[in-house]
C-alpha positions in Angstrom: 10.8 7.8 52.6 9.7 4.0 52.9 6.5 4.8 50.9 8.7 6.1 48.0 10.8 2.9 48.3 8.0 0.5 48.5 6.7 2.4 45.1 10.0 1.7 43.4 9.9 -1.7 44.6 6.6 -2.2 43.1 7.8 -1.0 39.7 8.8 -3.7 37.1 12.3 -4.0 35.6 11.5 -4.5 31.8 14.1 -6.9 30.4 13.9 -6.0 26.7 14.8 -8.3 23.8 14.9 -7.5 20.0 16.0 -9.4 16.9 15.4 -8.1 13.4 15.3 -10.2 10.1 18.4 -8.4 9.1 20.2 -9.8 12.2 19.1 -13.3 11.4 20.2 -13.2 8.0 23.8 -11.9 9.4 23.7 -14.9 11.8 24.1 -12.6 14.7 24.5 -14.5 18.0 22.0 -12.5 19.7 18.8 -14.8 19.3 15.7 -14.0 21.6 16.6 -17.0 23.8 20.4 -15.9 24.3 19.3 -12.3 25.0 16.8 -13.6 27.4 19.3 -15.8 29.4 21.8 -12.8 29.7 19.1 -10.3 30.7 17.4 -12.7 33.3 21.0 -13.5 34.6 22.0 -9.9 35.0 18.8 -8.9 36.8 19.4 -11.8 39.3 22.9 -11.0 39.8 22.1 -7.2 40.3 19.1 -7.7 42.5 16.6 -5.8 40.0 13.3 -5.7 41.3 10.1 -7.5 39.6 11.8 -8.5 36.4 9.3 -9.0 33.4 10.7 -10.1 30.0 9.5 -8.3 26.8 10.6 -9.4 23.3 10.1 -7.9 19.7 11.1 -10.9 17.3 11.5 -9.9 13.6 11.3 -6.0 13.9 13.9 -3.5 12.7 15.5 -1.4 15.1 14.9 2.0 13.2 11.2 1.8 13.7 9.9 2.0 17.2 6.3 0.8 16.4 7.2 -2.4 17.8 4.3 -4.4 20.0 6.5 -5.1 23.2 8.5 -1.8 23.1 5.3 0.2 22.8 3.8 -1.9 25.7 7.0 -1.1 27.9 6.4 2.7 27.2 2.7 2.6 27.7 3.4 1.0 31.2 6.1 3.6 31.8 3.7 6.3 31.2 1.4 4.7 33.8 4.4 4.9 36.2 4.7 1.1 36.2 8.3 0.7 34.9 11.6 1.6 37.1 14.2 0.1 35.0 14.7 -1.1 31.2 17.6 -3.3 30.6 18.9 -4.4 26.9 21.8 -6.9 26.2 23.4 -4.2 24.0 22.6 -0.8 23.2 21.6 -1.3 19.7 18.5 -3.6 21.0 16.9 -0.4 22.0 16.9 1.0 18.4 19.0 2.0 15.5 17.7 5.6 15.0 20.0 7.8 16.6 17.5 10.8 16.8 14.6 8.9 18.6 17.2 7.0 20.6 18.9 10.1 21.8 15.3 11.7 22.7 14.6 8.5 24.8 17.7 8.8 26.8 17.8 12.5 27.3 14.3 13.4 27.7 11.6 10.5 27.7 13.4 8.2 30.3 14.3 11.2 32.4 10.7 12.5 32.5 9.3 9.0 33.3 12.0 8.5 35.9 13.1 5.3 34.0 16.6 3.9 34.6 18.1 2.5 31.3 20.9 -0.1 31.2 22.7 -1.5 28.2 24.7 -4.3 29.6 27.3 -5.0 27.0 28.4 -1.3 26.4 28.2 -0.6 30.4 25.5 2.3 30.0 23.6 3.0 33.2 21.6 6.4 33.1 21.8 6.2 36.9 25.6 7.0 36.9 25.0 9.6 33.9 25.3 9.3 30.1 28.7 9.4 28.5 29.6 11.5 25.7 30.4 8.6 23.7 26.6 7.3 23.9 25.8 9.6 20.7 28.7 8.3 18.7 27.2 4.7 19.5 24.0 5.6 18.2 25.4 7.1 15.0 27.2 3.8 14.4 24.1 1.6 15.2 22.3 3.9 12.6 25.0 3.5 10.1 24.9 -0.3 10.6 21.2 -0.1 9.7 21.5 2.0 6.7 24.4 -0.2 5.6 22.3 -3.4 6.0 19.4 -1.7 4.2 21.8 -0.8 1.1 22.9 -4.2 0.8 19.2 -5.6 0.6 18.5 -2.9 -1.7 21.3 -3.9 -3.9 20.3 -7.5 -4.0 16.5 -6.6 -4.9 17.7 -4.3 -7.5 19.8 -7.0 -9.2 16.8 -9.5 -8.7 14.3 -6.9 -10.2 16.7 -6.2 -13.1 16.9 -9.9 -14.2 13.1 -10.5 -14.2 12.7 -12.3 -10.8 9.3 -11.1 -9.5 10.0 -9.1 -6.4 6.6 -9.3 -5.0 6.1 -11.4 -2.0 2.4 -11.7 -2.2 1.3 -13.3 -5.6 -1.7 -11.5 -7.2 -5.0 -13.1 -6.4 -5.4 -15.8 -9.2 -2.1 -17.1 -9.3 -0.1 -19.7 -6.9 3.6 -20.5 -6.8 4.7 -23.9 -8.8 5.4 -26.7 -6.7 8.4 -27.5 -8.9 9.7 -23.8 -8.9 8.8 -21.6 -6.3 9.8 -18.7 -8.6 7.1 -19.9 -11.2 3.7 -18.8 -11.2 0.7 -20.8 -12.1 -2.7 -20.1 -12.5 -5.2 -20.8 -9.5 -8.3 -21.9 -11.4 -11.0 -21.0 -8.9 -9.6 -17.6 -8.0 -8.7 -16.8 -11.7 -12.5 -17.3 -12.6 -13.3 -14.7 -10.2 -10.6 -12.3 -11.8 -12.1 -13.2 -15.3 -15.5 -12.3 -13.8 -14.5 -8.9 -12.3 -12.9 -7.7 -15.6 -16.0 -9.0 -17.6 -18.3 -7.0 -15.3 -16.1 -3.8 -16.0 -16.4 -4.4 -19.5 -20.0 -4.6 -19.3 -20.1 -1.0 -17.7 -20.1 -1.7 -14.0 -17.7 0.4 -11.6 -15.4 -1.0 -9.0 -18.3 -0.3 -6.1 -20.9 -1.8 -8.2 -18.8 -5.1 -9.0 -18.0 -5.2 -5.2 -21.7 -5.0 -4.0 -22.4 -7.8 -6.6 -19.5 -10.1 -5.6 -20.8 -9.7 -1.9 -24.3 -10.3 -2.9 -23.2 -13.4 -4.6 -21.4 -14.7 -1.6 -17.9 -14.8 -3.3 -15.2 -14.9 -0.7 -12.6 -12.0 -0.8 -8.9 -12.5 -1.8 -7.9 -12.7 2.0 -11.0 -15.1 2.8 -9.8 -17.4 -0.2 -6.2 -17.6 1.1 -7.1 -18.0 4.6 -9.5 -21.1 3.6 -6.5 -22.7 2.0 -4.4 -22.5 4.8 -2.2 -19.5 3.7 -1.2 -16.4 5.3 -3.0 -13.6 3.3 -1.2 -10.1 3.7 -4.4 -8.6 5.0 -6.8 -10.2 7.7 -10.0 -11.2 6.5 -12.9 -9.0 6.7 -15.0 -9.0 9.9 -18.1 -9.3 7.5 -18.0 -12.3 5.4 -17.7 -11.7 1.7 -17.1 -7.9 2.4 -15.6 -6.9 -1.2 -14.1 -3.3 -1.1 -13.8 -1.0 -3.9 -10.1 -0.4 -3.5 -9.9 -4.3 -3.7 -11.7 -4.4 -7.2 -9.4 -1.5 -8.4 -6.4 -3.0 -7.2 -7.3 -6.2 -9.3 -8.5 -4.2 -12.4 -4.9 -2.1 -12.4 -2.6 -5.0 -12.0 -0.6 -5.8 -15.3 0.5 -9.2 -14.2 -3.0 -10.7 -15.2 -1.8 -10.5 -18.8 1.3 -12.5 -18.3 4.0 -9.7 -17.4 6.3 -9.2 -14.5 6.2 -5.8 -13.1 8.9 -4.8 -10.7 9.7 -1.5 -9.0 6.0 -0.4 -8.6 6.9 1.3 -5.4 9.9 2.2 -3.1 10.5 3.4 0.5 11.7 7.0 1.0 14.1 6.3 3.5 15.5 3.0 5.4 13.9 4.6 8.7 10.3 4.5 7.2 8.3 1.0 6.3 5.6 2.8 4.3 6.2 2.4 0.7 5.2 5.0 -2.1 4.4 4.5 -5.6 6.6 5.1 -8.2 5.6 6.6 -11.7 4.9 4.0 -14.3 7.8 5.0 -16.4 10.1 3.8 -13.7 8.6 0.5 -13.7 10.6 -2.4 -15.1 8.2 -4.8 -17.2 9.2 -8.2 -18.4 6.3 -9.4 -20.9 5.2 -13.0 -21.0 6.8 -14.4 -18.1 4.1 -16.5 -16.7 0.6 -17.9 -18.0 -2.1 -15.0 -18.7 -5.4 -14.7 -17.0 -6.5 -11.8 -18.8 -6.0 -11.0 -22.6 -4.2 -7.9 -23.5 -7.0 -6.6 -25.6 -9.4 -7.0 -22.6 -6.8 -5.4 -20.3 -6.2 -2.6 -22.1 -10.1 -1.9 -22.8 -10.5 -2.1 -18.9 -7.8 0.5 -18.6 -9.5 2.9 -21.2 -12.9 2.4 -19.6 -11.5 3.3 -16.2 -10.0 6.6 -17.6 -13.2 7.6 -18.4 -15.0 5.9 -15.5 -18.6 6.8 -14.9 -19.8 7.2 -11.1 -23.4 6.7 -10.5 -25.4 9.6 -8.8 -26.8 8.9 -5.4 -30.1 7.9 -7.4 -27.9 5.2 -9.0 -28.4 6.7 -12.4 -25.4 6.7 -14.8 -25.6 9.0 -17.9 -24.1 7.6 -21.3 -22.0 10.8 -21.2 -20.7 10.7 -17.8 -16.7 10.8 -17.9 -16.5 12.1 -21.5 -17.7 15.6 -21.2 -15.2 18.5 -20.2 -15.6 22.2 -19.7 -14.9 24.4 -22.8 -13.4 27.1 -20.6 -11.1 25.5 -18.2 -10.9 22.0 -19.3 -12.0 20.2 -16.2 -14.5 17.3 -16.3 -18.1 18.1 -16.3 -20.2 16.5 -13.3 -23.5 14.8 -13.6 -26.5 15.8 -11.5 -29.6 14.0 -11.4 -31.7 13.1 -8.2 -35.0 11.7 -7.4 -36.3 15.3 -6.5 -37.0 16.2 -10.0 -37.5 14.5 -13.5 -35.0 13.0 -15.6 -35.5 15.8 -18.2 -34.0 18.3 -15.6 -30.8 16.3 -15.3 -27.8 18.5 -16.2 -23.9 18.4 -16.4 -21.9 21.3 -14.9 -18.2 22.2 -14.3 -16.5 20.4 -11.6 -14.0 23.0 -10.9 -16.8 25.7 -10.3 -18.4 23.3 -8.2 -15.3 22.8 -5.9 -15.2 26.7 -5.2 -11.9 27.1 -6.8 -13.0 30.5 -8.2 -11.4 29.8 -11.5 -14.3 29.1 -13.6 -18.0 30.4 -13.9 -21.2 28.7 -13.2 -22.6 27.3 -16.4 -24.3 24.0 -17.4 -26.1 22.1 -20.0 -29.1 19.9 -19.9 -28.7 16.1 -20.7 -31.7 16.0 -23.0 -30.2 19.4 -24.9 -26.8 17.4 -25.1 -28.7 14.3 -26.5 -30.2 16.2 -29.1 -26.9 18.0 -30.4 -25.1 14.7 -30.2 -27.9 13.1 -32.4 -28.0 15.9 -35.0 -24.2 15.7 -35.2 -24.5 11.9 -35.9 -27.2 12.2 -38.3 -25.1 14.9 -40.4 -22.3 12.7 -40.2 -24.1 9.8 -41.5 -25.6 11.9 -44.6 -22.0 12.9 -45.4 -21.0 9.4 -45.6 -24.0 8.4 -47.7 -23.6 11.3 -50.3 -19.8 11.5 -50.4 -18.9 7.8 -49.7 -15.7 7.7 -51.7 -14.5 11.0 -50.5 -15.0 10.1 -46.7 -13.1 6.9 -47.5 -10.2 8.8 -49.1 -10.1 11.3 -46.2 -10.1 8.3 -43.6 -7.3 6.7 -45.4 -5.1 10.1 -45.5 -5.8 10.5 -41.9 -4.6 6.9 -41.2 -1.3 7.6 -43.2 -0.5 10.7 -41.6 -1.0 9.1 -38.1 1.2 6.1 -39.1 3.8 8.6 -40.2 3.9 10.4 -36.9 4.2 7.1 -35.0 7.2 6.2 -36.9 8.7 9.5 -36.6 
């Protein structure tokens, strides 16, 4: 009996405080300092053993991946937490399903007593039937706040105000008007360099390798060097450009001077993860800030990326890579060329057959055969142009006229 009492006394009393950004906006009188005073006073007056303060400042109640709360639960799993105390029940969380599971299952399994001071909740005395209703109201509050923020952001986005909090690499906020973007010259030069390398035929992976070899700081390293907080931490390895970083730069329409809003959204107010929206749902406002990349260059890069050519393991890229499709199933043809055999043996084969879907058959074409066929086709075309020059010009004019009519229709 004494041994059990000693173990109970050794366990800590976790005094937990939480304050979200939404609470700050609403001016809630529940600051971390205020919560700490109330919790420590309660623990002292009620002689709760080994009080230890934990706080999550700036974390929403709908998410439970909060550093301090996860630390408490990890200690509880180790049998080191006897009591958890919050100022009010909503500090524990605003997701009724997870809160319900904590009260009815997890805290019971871990032998943890839970106390919410303001609502007079104490699991040692049993959980009242009204607590689930309180959880529901707490969740409604979070949803209502989320809806308000969403409406404000929708109004801003519809009016053309950029919604992104992290400016694209190559831009900086104007000192005169924080809503206006200015070109950050050193970074803009790197952006222009990346687009030019893509136009010259290099893929994102090759561009990343070259930037790393030249010792060019990554966007996060560059922002950090200027005393700013980047959205991602600088890489452990200096100048470690990644393929995804290069792709992200090449795909940003903001570089032509446009504001692009509503690229992504959250599926639920309970989830932080954002999902990309289809391009037709974007809202684009042209010419809102100085361009870094010309529209023609940007359009060319997007076209090249649609037919991007990936090098083989040997580093060889065919001039036909990304341009060939299977005549039977319509899927792209993959290029195969290794150091194990001569270049004359290189060939293209159906990607669908390679993926073992069973919807296409095994067939291929040698690269040198393809080169001969294309060359013969070009020679026939040039002969036709030379012999029937006027007829060829008339046919092209007629095709152009038909295309323009279709566009106007």
